C-alpha positions, 0 to 999 in steps of 0.5 A, spaced: 496 496 451 496 501 456 495 500 464 488 498 464 486 502 471 479 502 472 475 509 470 468 514 470 466 509 465 458 508 468 462 508 476 461 515 479 462 516 487 457 513 489 457 507 486 463 505 490 459 507 496 454 503 496 455 499 489 454 491 491 461 488 494 462 481 492 459 476 499 464 471 498 472 470 498 475 468 490 480 465 490 487 468 487 491 464 484 497 461 488 504 463 484 510 457 485 515 463 484 520 457 480 525 459 474 520 454 469 515 456 464 509 453 466 511 457 474 512 464 469 506 463 464 502 463 471 505 468 475 504 471 468 497 471 467 495 472 476 499 479 475 495 482 468 489 478 469 488 480 477 494 483 479 493 479 485 496 474 486 498 469 493 505 467 493 508 461 499 511 465 505 517 460 506 523 462 505 522 469 505 519 468 512 517 463 517 510 462 520 512 464 527 515 469 525 508 472 521 505 469 529 509 473 533 509 480 529 501 479 529 501 478 536 505 483 537 502 488 534 494 486 536 498 489 544 501 494 540 494 497 538 490 494 544 494 495 551 495 502 550 490 507 550 489 513 545 493 519 549 498 514 551 499 512 543 498 520 540 504 521 545 509 517 542 515 520 538 512 521 530 516 523 524 513 528 519 514 527 512 516 535 509 511 539 508 508 541 501 505 546 498 502 548 504 499 543 506 499 538 513 505 534 512 503 527 514 506 523 517 512 518 514 514 514 520 510 512 527 503 512 530 498 513 525 492 515 529 484 513 529 481 516 523 488 520 520 488 518 513 482 519 507 483 517 501 482 521 495 477 527 497 475 526 504 470 521 503 470 516 508 472 515 515 476 510 514 476 506 521 484 503 523 489 506 526 496 504 523 503 506 525 509 506 519 516 503 519 522 502 515 528 498 514 533 501 519 538 503 514 534 509 511 536 512 517 544 513 518 544 514 510 539 521 511 543 522 517 550 521 513 548 527 508 552 531 506 548 538 507 541 539 506 536 544 502 533 549 507 527 546 508 530 540 511 530 536 505 536 531 504 540 533 497 540 527 495 533 525 492 534 518 493 533 519 500 527 524 500 523 518 502 529 515 507 527 517 515 529 514 521 524 509 525 519 512 530 519 507 533 514 506 542 519 504 548 519 498 552 517 495 545 522 491 542 519 485 542 514 488 536 520 492 533 525 486 533 519 482 530 517 487 525 523 488 524 523 481 522 517 481 517 519 487 514 526 484 510 522 478 509 516 481 506 522 485 501 525 479 499 519 476 496 518 483 493 525 482 488 524 475 487 518 477 484 519 482 480 525 479 477 520 473 475 514 477 472 521 481 469 522 474 465 516 472 464 515 479 461 521 476 456 524 483 458 531 480 457 536 481 462 532 487 466 530 483 471 537 483 473 536 491 474 529 492 477 531 487 483 537 492 484 532 498 483 528 495 489 534 492 493 537 501 493 530 502 495 529 499 500 531 503 505 524 508 503 520 503 501 515 502 508 511 497 511 505 500 513 502 497 519 495 497 520 489 495 525 482 496 522 477 495 527 469 494 526 463 495 522 460 497 529 465 501 532 462 507 531 456 506 532 459 502 540 463 508 543 464 515 543 470 516 538 470 524 537 473 522 530 467 518 529 462 524 530 465 529 528 465 526 520 459 522 523 456 523 515 460 520 513 461 513 509 466 508 513 471 503 511 478 500 512 481 502 506 479 506 501 478 504 493 486 506 491 492 503 486 498 503 489 503 507 486 509 504 486 513 497 485 509 492 489 506 490 495 506 484 500 501 483 505 501 478 512 494 478 516 490 477 521 483 477 525 483 478 531 477 476 535 474 473 542 479 469 544 483 469 537 489 470 533 490 467 527 493 468 520 489 469 515 482 465 519 477 469 514 476 470 508 481 477 508 477 485 507 482 485 501 478 487 494 480 488 489 478 489 481 479 485 476 482 487 468 476 490 464 470 489 471 467 494 475 465 487 480 469 487 486 472 481 489 475 478 494 482 476 495 484 470 501 490 466 503 492 461 507 496 459 513 504 460 509 501 464 505 502 472 503 498 476 498 502 481 492 499 485 489 502 490 482 502 497 484 502 502 477 510 503 477 509 495 474 503 497 470 505 503 466 513 500 466 509 493 462 506 498 457 499 495 461 501 488 460 501 487 468 495 490 471 494 495 477 488 493 480 484 498 484 482 496 490 479 496 498 479 493 505 472 492 509 472 492 516 470 487 520 463 484 521 463 481 526 463 485 533 470 488 536 473 483 532 479 487 529 483 485 522 491 487 523 495 487 516 502 488 515 502 491 508 509 492 505 510 498 499 516 496 495 518 502 491 524 503 487 531 507 487 529 514 489 533 515 483 529 512 478 523 515 474 518 512 470 521 512 464 528 508 466 522 503 469 518 503 462 527 501 458 527 497 462 521 492 462 518 496 454 525 496 450 523 501 445 516 505 448 516 512 449 517 514 456 513 521 455 508 517 451 505 511 455 505 516 461 500 522 457 496 516 455 495 513 462 493 519 465 489 521 460 486 515 461 485 516 469 482 522 468 476 522 473 477 516 476 474 517 483 480 514 485 487 516 488 492 513 483 499 515 480 496 519 475 490 521 477 487 526 483 494 528 488 500 529 484 497 529 478 502 533 473 507 526 475 512 526 469 515 520 465 522 523 467 522 526 473 525 521 481 520 517 483 521 519 490 520 526 488 513 524 485 511 519 492 513 526 496 508 529 493 503 523 493 503 522 500 500 529 501 494 526 499 492 522 503 492 526 510 484 528 511 486 536 512 485 540 505 479 536 501 472 537 499 466 538 502 463 532 505 458 527 500 452 524 503 453 519 507 453 515 511 453 509 511 457 503 511 460 499 505 458 492 505 
């Protein structure tokens, strides 16, 4: 069975923009990552049916670590002016095919990303960072190509961080949360490999993610209220007034796993998971949006396209989106870890780990055909659709990231609308 990436079966862009969304939180399973048959069966069921589940944050990260990181990130986004934030240093991807290079590390300005086709104004700002070991590894390369890219393929996604001056408390708290989230991702991947009965591949899968630590990225997002554009004079809102407004556009995650810690900020309120999250997803075979929710002391995990493909579709990579907070003046902050494999690894090498005997090239071709016409970005549709089974994953992701830049997109769809 191939990865069930909902495509064009009666669901077009208009349905995404203006379709009815679930207005109530749908509990997703709390999975215990224990070495027992029952625990693995629960994990496999959640990852197969929904592609989203909860895990306990301990022992990976403490409640205090998450709360400090959320408080510091709130100050990061709200204390400086927009002009001050835009003056912070950033590191960009190398330009590809004449497209503007998107930000790889550092502050992502308001409206700086748009998803597929420029169909949305994403009412958020963000900050991207990674493990600091990536900087030393990249700078230590023996040589670089003419475009400034390192010779080692695995270093293509390794960048020096761009921390703002005077934000040491934020840097320390954010780094601790990244380390803990990545440990959680490695443990989940190992347990999934065991649940899939893939033999000794758990060690190899975990080793691939561990080798990808330096390139894996934590993308911190600060989502504004759905009323934000009407209540402010932002030029970004006026320039794209016809676009539908959302937190994050519908998409699947291209990599292995995503680990999320989130908090809400209202009037004098800073809490970890005190209200339903803005994350909505589609379960396998469904076109209904379900709202995920976790409680204090838990993390959300989302299965990515790489795991869905390499498991022959036994795991589900859900299309998901993020809605904006409904309360006036409220914001939501989300630490979102993208766990990447070793840069030199390929879709084919992961297929051989998790689905021995499967033909990787045929899996990729069939999955690409199934995803053709999708109105959202996936590993094999939209940008980077020429990904090959034996191509280094770092090269695929380099091309994919160009697709989230707001430049060079097709004309805007009719609007305006705010998804609710």
